[in-house]
Backbone as numpy.savetxt, mean C-alpha at the origin, in Angstrom:
# Nx Ny Nz CAx CAy CAz Cx Cy Cz
-3.63 -3.06 11.45 -2.88 -2.39 10.42 -1.81 -1.53 11.08
-0.61 -1.63 10.56 0.50 -0.82 11.06 0.75 0.33 10.09
1.00 1.49 10.63 1.27 2.68 9.83 2.74 3.07 9.99
3.34 3.56 8.93 4.71 4.03 9.00 5.76 2.95 8.82
5.41 1.88 8.11 6.37 0.79 7.87 7.35 1.24 6.79
8.64 1.29 7.15 9.64 1.82 6.22 10.70 0.80 5.82
10.84 -0.30 6.53 11.89 -1.27 6.21 11.33 -2.69 6.21
12.06 -3.59 5.53 11.69 -5.01 5.54 11.76 -5.57 6.95
12.71 -5.10 7.74 12.84 -5.58 9.12 11.60 -5.23 9.93
11.08 -4.04 9.75 9.84 -3.65 10.44 8.68 -4.52 9.99
8.60 -4.75 8.69 7.51 -5.59 8.18 7.60 -7.00 8.73
8.80 -7.56 8.77 8.99 -8.91 9.29 8.60 -8.97 10.77
8.99 -7.98 11.53 8.65 -7.94 12.96 7.13 -7.88 13.14
6.48 -7.01 12.39 5.03 -6.87 12.50 4.30 -8.14 12.07
4.77 -8.75 10.98 4.17 -10.00 10.52 4.31 -11.07 11.59
5.49 -11.14 12.22 5.72 -12.11 13.29 4.84 -11.87 14.50
4.39 -10.63 14.66 3.51 -10.28 15.79 2.04 -10.46 15.42
1.79 -10.93 14.18 0.41 -11.19 13.77 -0.26 -10.02 13.07
0.53 -9.06 12.61 -0.02 -7.90 11.90 0.35 -8.01 10.42
-0.55 -8.54 9.59 -0.21 -8.79 8.19 -0.42 -7.59 7.25
-0.98 -6.49 7.75 -1.29 -5.35 6.90 -0.55 -4.11 7.38
0.08 -3.41 6.44 0.79 -2.20 6.81 0.79 -1.20 5.68
1.15 0.02 6.03 1.31 1.07 5.03 2.53 1.88 5.41
3.12 2.50 4.43 4.30 3.32 4.68 5.20 3.35 3.46
6.35 4.00 3.61 7.27 4.18 2.49 7.80 2.86 1.93
7.77 1.79 2.69 8.20 0.49 2.15 7.31 0.10 0.97
6.06 0.47 1.01 5.09 0.06 0.00 4.85 1.11 -1.07
5.12 2.36 -0.78 4.91 3.42 -1.76 5.02 4.79 -1.12
5.25 5.78 -1.97 5.39 7.15 -1.51 4.11 7.92 -1.78
3.89 9.01 -1.05 2.70 9.82 -1.30 2.64 10.27 -2.76
1.44 10.34 -3.29 1.24 10.75 -4.67 0.60 12.12 -4.72
0.94 12.89 -5.76 0.27 14.17 -5.94 -1.14 13.90 -6.47
-1.97 14.93 -6.48 -3.38 14.77 -6.85 -3.55 14.18 -8.25
-2.75 14.63 -9.20 -2.87 14.16 -10.58 -2.53 12.67 -10.69
-1.46 12.25 -10.05 -1.07 10.83 -10.09 -2.11 9.97 -9.39
-2.62 10.44 -8.26 -3.63 9.69 -7.53 -4.87 9.49 -8.39
-5.33 10.57 -9.04 -6.53 10.49 -9.88 -6.31 9.53 -11.05
-5.13 9.58 -11.66 -4.84 8.69 -12.79 -4.86 7.23 -12.34
-4.25 6.93 -11.20 -4.25 5.55 -10.68 -5.66 5.10 -10.34
-6.44 5.98 -9.73 -7.82 5.64 -9.38 -8.64 5.33 -10.63
-8.46 6.13 -11.67 -9.19 5.88 -12.92 -8.78 4.57 -13.55
-7.49 4.23 -13.51 -7.04 2.94 -14.05 -7.68 1.79 -13.29
-7.77 1.92 -11.97 -8.38 0.86 -11.16 -9.85 0.71 -11.50
-10.53 1.80 -11.74 -11.96 1.76 -12.07 -12.21 1.11 -13.42
-11.24 1.18 -14.31 -11.38 0.62 -15.66 -11.12 -0.88 -15.71
-10.59 -1.46 -14.65 -10.31 -2.90 -14.63 -11.61 -3.69 -14.64
-11.61 -4.84 -15.28 -12.79 -5.69 -15.22 -13.10 -6.10 -13.77
-14.36 -6.27 -13.48 -14.78 -6.66 -12.14 -14.11 -7.97 -11.73
-13.66 -8.03 -10.49 -13.05 -9.24 -9.97 -11.54 -9.29 -10.12
-10.95 -8.32 -10.82 -9.49 -8.29 -10.98 -8.88 -7.40 -9.92
-7.74 -7.84 -9.40 -7.03 -7.02 -8.42 -5.83 -6.38 -9.04
């Protein structure tokens, strides 16, 4: 897993190097506590087996 991925070019380079998983601003920005809790609750309410 790569941390701090901010551009498509970085993601492409990492994927080419065999690193298919990353996190960083390319994928999303930090969330405040209230937003995080709301997203977590929505995920918990999904039927089992759904992504």
